[in-house]
C-alpha positions in Angstrom: 96.7 326.0 26.0 94.5 322.8 25.9 91.8 322.2 23.6 88.6 324.3 23.8 85.1 323.4 23.1 83.3 325.2 20.7 81.2 327.1 23.4 83.6 329.1 25.7 82.5 329.6 29.3 83.1 333.3 30.2 83.6 334.7 33.6 83.3 338.4 33.8 85.1 339.9 37.0 83.5 343.3 37.7 80.1 344.5 36.4 79.9 348.4 36.5 80.8 350.6 33.3 83.5 348.3 31.8 81.5 345.3 32.9 78.4 346.5 31.0 80.2 347.3 27.7 81.8 343.7 28.0 78.6 342.0 28.6 77.0 343.7 25.5 80.0 342.7 23.3 79.6 339.1 24.3 75.9 339.2 23.4 76.0 340.7 20.3 79.6 339.2 18.8 77.5 335.9 18.1 74.6 337.0 16.0 76.6 339.9 14.1 80.1 338.5 13.6 79.7 334.8 13.9 83.1 333.9 15.5 84.6 330.4 15.3 83.8 330.0 19.2 80.6 331.1 20.9 80.7 332.8 24.2 78.6 331.6 27.1 77.9 334.1 29.6 78.4 331.7 32.5 79.5 333.8 35.9 79.2 337.4 36.8 81.7 338.1 39.8 81.5 341.0 42.2 82.0 341.5 45.8 78.3 342.8 46.6 76.0 339.8 46.1 73.1 341.7 45.8 74.3 344.4 43.2 76.1 341.5 41.2 73.0 339.4 41.2 70.7 342.6 39.9 73.5 343.2 37.1 73.6 339.6 35.8 69.8 339.7 35.7 70.0 342.8 33.8 73.1 342.3 31.5 72.3 338.1 30.7 74.7 336.3 33.0 73.7 332.7 34.0 75.2 332.9 37.5 76.9 335.2 40.2 79.8 334.8 42.5 81.7 337.0 44.9 84.8 335.2 45.1 86.8 335.5 41.8 89.3 332.6 43.2 86.6 330.0 43.0 85.4 331.2 39.6 88.9 331.1 37.9 89.5 327.7 39.0 86.2 326.0 37.7 86.4 323.8 34.7 83.6 325.3 32.8 85.3 328.5 32.5 87.8 329.0 29.7 88.1 332.8 29.4 88.4 335.1 32.4 87.5 338.7 31.6 89.0 341.2 34.1 87.2 344.5 34.3 88.3 345.5 38.2 90.3 348.4 39.4 93.9 348.2 38.7 95.1 347.2 42.0 93.5 343.6 41.5 94.5 342.9 37.8 97.7 341.2 38.5 96.6 339.1 41.4 93.5 337.8 39.2 95.4 337.4 35.9 98.2 335.5 37.5 95.8 333.0 39.2 93.7 332.8 35.8 96.8 332.0 33.9 98.0 329.3 36.4 94.3 327.7 36.0 94.7 327.5 32.3 92.4 330.3 31.3 92.4 332.5 28.6 92.5 336.3 29.6 91.0 339.4 28.5 92.2 342.3 30.9 90.9 346.1 31.0 93.5 348.9 30.5 95.7 349.7 31.9 97.3 346.4 32.2 98.6 347.0 36.0 99.3 349.8 38.4 103.2 349.2 38.4 105.7 348.1 35.7 106.6 345.2 38.1 103.2 343.9 38.3 102.6 344.1 34.6 105.8 342.2 33.9 104.7 339.3 36.3 101.4 339.1 34.5 103.2 338.8 31.4 105.5 335.9 32.6 102.5 334.2 33.9 100.7 334.0 30.7 103.7 333.2 28.8 104.6 330.4 31.1 101.2 329.2 31.2 100.9 329.4 27.4 97.6 330.8 27.5 95.9 333.6 25.0 95.9 337.1 26.7 94.7 340.5 25.4 94.5 343.8 26.8 91.3 345.8 26.1 92.4 348.7 24.5 89.2 349.0 22.3 89.6 352.0 20.2 92.1 350.2 18.1 89.4 348.6 16.7 87.4 351.8 15.4 87.1 351.2 11.5 88.3 354.6 11.0 91.3 354.2 13.3 92.0 350.8 11.4 91.7 352.6 8.0 94.3 355.1 9.4 96.7 352.2 10.5 96.0 350.7 6.8 97.2 354.0 5.2 100.2 354.5 7.4 101.3 350.9 6.9 101.1 351.4 3.0 103.1 354.3 2.9 100.5 356.6 2.0 101.4 359.3 4.5 105.3 358.7 3.8 107.8 359.3 6.5 106.0 360.1 9.8 106.9 363.4 11.5 104.6 364.0 14.3 101.8 362.3 16.4 99.4 364.7 18.5 97.2 362.6 20.8 94.5 364.6 23.0 91.9 363.1 25.2 89.8 365.2 27.0 86.9 364.9 29.7 85.3 367.1 32.3 83.4 364.6 34.5 85.4 365.2 37.6 85.4 369.1 37.6 83.2 369.6 40.3 85.1 369.7 43.8 81.9 368.0 45.5 82.5 364.8 43.6 83.5 362.3 46.1 86.7 360.6 46.6 86.0 357.5 44.5 88.5 354.6 43.8 89.5 356.4 40.5 91.2 359.2 43.0 93.2 356.6 45.1 96.6 355.8 43.9 96.5 352.4 45.8 93.5 351.6 43.9 93.7 353.6 40.5 97.7 353.4 40.2 97.1 356.9 38.5 94.7 359.3 37.4 93.9 360.7 33.8 97.4 359.2 33.1 96.3 355.9 33.3 92.7 356.4 32.8 92.5 358.2 29.5 96.2 359.4 28.5 97.0 355.5 28.3 94.4 355.2 25.3 96.2 358.2 23.4 99.7 356.6 24.2 98.4 353.1 23.0 97.1 354.5 19.8 100.5 356.3 19.3 102.6 352.9 19.6 100.0 351.1 17.3 99.8 353.8 14.8 103.5 355.2 14.8 105.6 352.9 16.8 107.5 352.5 20.1 108.2 355.2 22.4 111.8 355.8 23.3 111.9 359.1 25.7 109.3 361.1 27.6 109.4 364.4 29.1 106.0 364.5 31.0 104.1 366.5 33.7 101.2 365.7 36.0 99.1 368.1 37.9 96.2 367.6 40.6 94.1 370.7 40.5 91.6 369.5 43.0 93.6 368.1 45.9 91.1 367.1 48.5 87.5 365.5 47.8 84.7 364.4 50.1 84.7 361.3 51.6 82.1 359.0 50.4 81.3 357.3 54.0 81.3 360.9 55.5 80.7 363.8 53.2 81.4 366.5 55.9 85.1 365.4 56.0 87.8 365.3 53.0 90.2 363.1 51.9 93.7 363.7 49.9 93.3 363.1 46.1 96.4 360.9 45.4 96.6 360.7 41.6 96.7 363.3 38.7 93.6 365.2 37.2 95.9 366.2 34.1 98.9 364.4 32.3 100.9 366.3 29.3 104.0 364.7 27.6 106.6 365.3 24.6 107.6 362.1 23.3 110.3 361.0 21.1 109.6 357.9 18.9 112.4 355.3 18.3 112.0 356.0 14.6 112.7 359.7 15.1 109.0 361.1 14.9 107.9 363.7 17.6 104.8 363.6 19.6 102.6 365.2 22.2 100.2 363.4 24.2 97.7 365.2 26.7 94.8 363.7 29.1 92.7 365.6 31.3 89.4 364.9 33.1 88.8 368.7 33.7 88.2 370.0 30.4 85.1 371.7 30.6 82.5 370.9 27.8 84.6 368.0 26.6 82.9 364.7 27.3 84.8 362.2 25.5 87.3 364.0 23.2 89.8 361.7 22.2 91.4 362.9 19.1 94.8 362.4 17.0 96.4 363.9 14.2 99.4 362.1 12.5 101.5 364.2 9.9 103.7 362.8 7.3 106.0 363.4 4.3 103.2 362.6 1.9 99.9 363.4 3.8 98.2 363.8 7.3 95.3 361.9 8.8 93.3 363.0 11.8 90.5 361.4 14.1 88.0 362.4 16.6 86.3 359.6 18.9 83.2 362.1 19.1 83.0 361.8 15.1 84.0 358.3 15.2 82.5 357.2 11.8 84.9 359.8 9.9 88.5 360.2 9.1 90.2 363.4 8.2 92.7 362.8 5.2 95.0 365.1 3.6 97.2 363.8 0.6 99.9 365.9 -1.1 99.3 363.6 -4.1 96.1 365.1 -4.9 95.7 367.6 -7.8 96.9 370.9 -6.7 93.5 372.5 -7.4 91.6 370.0 -5.3 94.1 369.7 -2.5 92.8 369.9 0.9 91.4 368.0 4.0 88.5 365.5 3.1 86.3 363.3 5.4 86.0 359.8 4.6 82.6 358.3 6.3 84.2 354.9 7.1 81.0 352.9 6.7 81.5 350.8 3.6 81.3 347.2 4.1 83.6 346.3 1.1 86.3 348.6 1.8 86.4 349.3 5.6 87.3 346.9 8.4 84.5 345.6 10.5 81.8 347.1 8.8 80.5 344.1 7.0 79.5 342.8 10.0 76.9 345.6 10.5 74.6 347.9 8.3 74.7 349.5 4.5 76.9 352.4 3.9 76.3 355.4 5.6 74.6 353.8 8.7 77.0 354.6 11.5 78.2 352.6 14.4 79.0 353.7 18.1 81.2 353.1 21.1 79.9 349.9 22.0 80.9 348.1 18.7 84.7 348.6 19.8 84.1 346.1 22.3 82.3 343.6 20.2 85.2 343.8 17.7 87.6 343.4 20.4 85.7 340.3 21.5 85.5 338.9 18.2 89.1 339.2 17.6 89.7 337.5 21.0 87.4 334.6 20.1 89.2 334.0 16.9 92.7 334.2 18.8 91.6 331.5 21.2 90.2 329.4 18.5 93.7 329.7 16.7 95.8 329.6 19.9 97.3 333.3 19.3 97.3 336.3 21.3 95.6 339.3 19.5 97.3 342.4 19.7 97.2 344.4 21.8 98.3 341.7 24.2 100.1 341.7 27.7 103.4 342.5 26.2 101.6 345.9 24.7 100.5 346.4 28.3 103.9 346.2 29.7 105.3 348.4 26.9 102.5 351.0 27.6 103.4 350.7 31.3 106.9 351.4 30.8 105.8 354.6 29.0 103.7 355.7 31.9 106.3 355.0 34.1 108.7 357.1 32.4 106.2 359.9 32.2 105.7 359.8 36.0 109.5 359.6 36.6 109.9 362.5 34.2 107.3 364.6 36.2 109.4 364.0 39.1 113.0 364.5 37.8 111.6 367.4 35.7 113.9 366.5 32.4 113.7 363.7 29.7 113.2 359.9 30.8 114.0 356.8 28.7 111.5 354.2 28.6 
């Protein structure tokens, strides 16, 4: 990658839910985390000129554009942030890489393994910094779990149980949004939320070798956006479940559904080892449940660690005193900070596009298994 100025021109492609989260991160990272490079929020890009202008004014972007192709070629843009539906990730990322830009891409990396591999090949050829936005890796409690596992506190890992439950699609009256169309989204709950649990499994336990998966679409027709009196077919899954075997011998289960009434954003995992267990729940994201067999028998049992100590817990020294909790938005700020440090040092932070390809191969094996009704290799 060519030398970068200390101020980094950022272009964000996409401005809705993830665009808002990313915008907040660019605004907050400088004042709170003092990265080596300062992001300058240059251009917000979207197809609807009026809507993108309104979003830019609200979120703090200097300019707007409706054609990402012009934006990625600009000399004053050094980082391209892709927060669009999955069907456009590959085209934008490859063009940005060819233009010599660093890239942050929302998950999943692409809609197919082929697209993901082409994206990885492009960034490697261009030698640009690249990062995949699986923000949950950068929750302090998750990072603490990772430290404990790497230190051997849990011993040999036996089990990973990952569950991601939401209920926002439960109404049949919800229209046929892009997330329900395979040609746009690639998959449903599988890529939208189960991919997060999958990425955490790889991050915390290791590579997955085999998958026995299933997919189901419960609400098969939804009202058309342009004419609610008519319906169209839902072509993605509502729910995804899988058994997984890790390369090191551990067993796992991963489940993702957007039809779990009462669950708003229930992203939970439990990891069991020969010496202990850790468990995490996103809806209590400042806590980590820990059981260690090494504790005295009389006091052995699960305890909750409040992961808010600036002296001992990852990322917390940028925020508040002990006990003053952080939230969902901070995970994106941590992600952007590590990306900026990576760009400054010329190294791609994990998860990068290679992780994205590895994740996509597991998702592909999951889909193949749902069709074949048997175990499929990754």
